[in-house]
N, C-alpha and C positions, 0 to 999 in steps of 0.2 A: 384947351381947346383940344378937339379927338382929331389927330390928324386923320388924312382920309390916305388908305391904301395907295401904293403906285403902281399895281395893277391890278388887284382886287383880291377880295379874302378868298380862303379856301373853301372849297365844296364841302357842302354834306356828303357822305359818302364816297367821297374821290378817290380811296385807296381799291374803291369795289369796282368802281371803270377802268381805272388803270390795270388790274386783276384779269377782268376781259379783255382789253389791250392786248395784256402779254400773253397770255394762252393763246387767242386766237392768231397773234404774232408764232409764235413757237410752234403750233401745230399745222400753220400754213406754209411754214421752210420746210419742214420735214415731208407734211402733204406732198407736196410740191416735188422734192428730191427726190423720195420713192418714186412715184410715178413717171418722173422723168425716166429714170432708170431702170424702171419694167416696160415701158413705152417704149423706148430706147432713143427718145429727147427728139420725138418729135418735132416738125417747125409747124407753124400754122402760117401760110401765105402761099405765096406762089410769084412765078415770073420776078424774082429776084427779091420780092422782099417776105421779109420775114417780121411778125409783129410778136414781138417780146414780150413774156407774160409780167414784166414790169411795167407798161402800159395799164395794163388792167388793173396792175396796185394801184397806180396813179389814179385811175378814175375813180376806185375805192376810198383813196384819199380825198376826192374832191368830193365824193358824197358824204364822208363824214364831216365832213365841213361845212358844207349844206344842210345837213341834220343839226345841229348844233346850231349854227346860225338861223335856222327856219323856222325852227319849232321849238315850243315850250314842253318842260316834263323831263321827268326820269326814263321814260320810256324813250324817247327821242336820244338822251345822252347813250342809255345803252348800247342802241344800234349805232350809234354814232362811236361809242367805242371798238364796236365788234367788227365794222367794216373800217375802222382803223386800222385793228388788228390785223387782219388778212390784208390789206393794202401793203401798208409796210412790210409784210410779210414778203410776198410779191413782188415789190420794190427790193428789197433791199438783199433778193435771192440771188440777184444776177449783177451782186454789185461785181466781181470778179470781171465783167467785161468791160467794165468803166473806171479800173483801176489800171488797167496794162493796154501795152501800145497792143497785142496779138487777139483782143477781146475774150481772151480765157475765163470760159464760164467757171474750170478747174482748179483755175489758181490757188494754190494752198493757202496762202494768209485770208481768203477770202469766208473760209469757215469761220475761224477762230474773228474775225469782224463782226459777222454774223453773231455768234456767240456771244463776244463783248456787246453788243446793242442791248442782247436780251438780259445779260446780265446787268447794264447797268438800270435798265428799266427796274428788275427786280429788286435791285437796292435803296432806289426810290420809294418799290411799294412796301419793302419794308419800314423804311425812315415812314413815310406816310402812317403805316397803321401802328409806331411807338406811343403818337400822341393820342391820350387820352380827355384831357378837357379842351373844348372850344373855345375860343376866345368869344368876348360877347359878341363881333360884328359878325361871325362866322357860325352863330348861333342864331342870330338874328335872320341873317341870310337862309338859315336853315328854314328858319319857321315859314318863312317865304317862300320859299319852296313848298313844304307844307299845303299852306294857302293855295299855291296855284295848283297842287293835288288835287286840294278838297276842290276848286270849280272845274276839275276835269271830272270830276265822279271818280275819282281814280286814289284816296287818299284814304289807306287803312289803319284801323284802332292802332297799332303797334308804331306804323310811321308817326302819328299826330302822338303818341305818350312821349316818342324819343324825340321828337321836335321840341314839347312843351317841356322835357326832362332838363334836355340840353340848354334851351334858353335860361329856363331858372337855374341852373346849375352853373352856369355863365356867369350871371347875376348876382349868384352868391346872396351877401347879406346887404346889399346895394338897392335901393328903389329904383322899380323899371323905369324908364322913360317913357315918353306917351307913346312912340309907337311899338316898344316890346310890351305894354300894358295892353295895347290895343291888341297885339297880334295873338298875345296870350289869350283876351278874351275872347277872341274870333273859336281859335284852337278847343275852347274849352266849352262851347256855346251849346244850348239844345241844339240848337236847327244844325248846329255840326255833329251832334253824334247822330242825327237822321242820315246824314249822308255818309257816314263813314262805311267803309267796305267789309269786310272780313279780311283779314291777313292772309297773305300766303302763304305754303308750305315751308318756308325758309322762315319766313318770319315768325311762325308759331313756332318755332324752335325742333321741328319734328326733321329736320334733316341734323342738328347736332344732336339731335337721343338717336338717332339712327346709329349715328356712328358710334357713338356710347356704346351701342347694345352689339352693333357688328365688333368692336375695336374698344372693349373694356382694358382700363388704364392697366391691368398688370400685363393683359395683351401687350399692350403699345409701348410699354416699359420693356417689355421683353426684346420686343420688333428694332428700338432704340439701340440696346444694348449690343444686340446680332450687327445691327449695321455698322456701330463704331466700330467692334471690332474685324468686321471685313472692312472697312475704310484703315483700320491697323493696317493690316495684311495685304491692302493693295498699297498702301506706301511704303512698304517694305520690297514689295514687287518695284516697285518704282523707281527704288533706288537701285537695287539690283539691277534692272535692264537699265539705269543709269552707267553704273560701273559695267557693264558688258562692253556699252559703247564706248568708253573713254579706255576701257583695252582695245578696242581695235574690232569688237564684233558687233559692225552695225546691220539692227535686224534690218528686210526689206517687210514694212506693214502693209500687209493686206488693205486693197480698200474697194469699191464697188466702181472706184473711176479709175484704178490702176493703182500699183504697188507707190508706195511713196516712202523715200529712205528717211529713217532717222536723223535727227540733227548729229552733224559728230565734230561742230565748233566747240572747242574747251570750254568757251562762257557759256552754252547754251546745256552743255552737258553737265556743267555745275551748276546753273539754274534748276535745270530739271530736280538736277537729285537736291538740293537746296529745299526748295517748294515741298517734294516725299518728307521729306526726314521734318521739316516743321509743321504739316500737316499730320504724320503718323502721330509726333508728341501730342499737339492736340488732341486728336481725337483719342488718343490710348489714355491722357489725365482726366479724359471727359469719362469715359468707359468707368476708369477707378474710383472716381470720386462717385460715379450714379452709385456702384458697386459697395464700395463704402460707407455709403447712407448719408451721404452730400448730394440725393439729386438733384436738388434745385440750382446747385453749384455746377453742378457736373453738366446740367442739361445747357445754360448760362456758357459755357467755354463751348459746349457740343453746337451752338449754332454759329457761333465764330469758326471753328476749325471746321465745321462742313462749307460754309460759305466761302472761307480761304481754298479749301479744295475745289468746288465750282470756280471761283474765278482764275487765280493763277494756276492750278490742277488742269482746267478745263480749257484754259486758252493754249497752253502747251499741248494737252491731248487732242486737240481739235486742229492745229496745226501740223500736228507729226500725220494724223491717223482721218480724221476730215470727219466723218459720218462714220468710221471704226470707235470713235470716242462718245457716242449717242448712247448706248446701251449706259454707261456709266453716268453719263450725266442725268440722264433721267434716273438712276438708282440712288444719287445721291442728290437729287431735288425731291426722290420720294421720303429719302430720311428727314432732309432739313424742312420739309411738312411735318413728318411726326415728332420731329424735334420741338417745333412750334408750336404743336400741340399741345407736345406734354407741358410746356410753360402756361400755356394760355390753362391749363388746367391747374397748375400747380396755383397759379393768381387766382382764381375762383376760389380753389380750397382754401387756401389762405385767407380772402376776403370774408368767407364764410364763417371762418373761425373768431377772425376778428370782429363777426357781428355778436 
């Protein structure tokens, strides 16, 4: 007897919906902070009232829940992910007001709290993207979603083929159940063929082919190696700054909200130096392996090295300089995306060779 899942099975393309939410979350926080700084932090309301943008975030979160509860289909889920990302970005942007007695929007730990929330979602996205073969129950639910899209007239050829391939791969050599057989029969029936819509630009692989043309493999490898080299230099600079702070030279780091003093406690100084030493050595090892002809191994180490810099180094940097760390974080995220794409291309090349 097959056990029923406690909550449910994973949804097909769950990583895609989470990615949309993460991007909307990060862009909303950045856009809100930049807009408030440029406009001089205006207040909405009057007569003693102030309508915080956290409230608009709460309304968007309610809208995201309603979209997922009341409507069926991938379009509703995509809109729900977008509304949820914007809503949580507006909501958490004011976290400093709600963890301080003085309602301090510029409370220094607020930036690393926001950054940490984004990182947790990014790590979850990476974990979700690692799994290749779905369980039988997940593939069955994916086929049900495909039939749902078929009923709405939104099922494309690519999505139908994906649902069929996932279900057959999950079954393996086992005989299909009655439900699985019925789903396969519906998805490959002639009446279904007549109702399929052409695949979109992304589904046809045009976006990936455009990326290949704009960023050929040799150029992408060069950019990754340059990024790793710059990461090593940044780590070395971080160690030197930590040593300077330990020697009594505490620099005031400029910030849009006013100068923020770098930490002077020995524990923080030691932690800062240790983080940059580990991150620098890991990035350096990845660079050496890539240049020595062990590119695949180097990219595997580079992924964790860049993640380590984003997690530990990013949290410390956002605490010290808040928005001043934004440029470095964006560069590191770009490097991470390049490394992940390099690993994808290497995996595809190995799969082609094995065939």
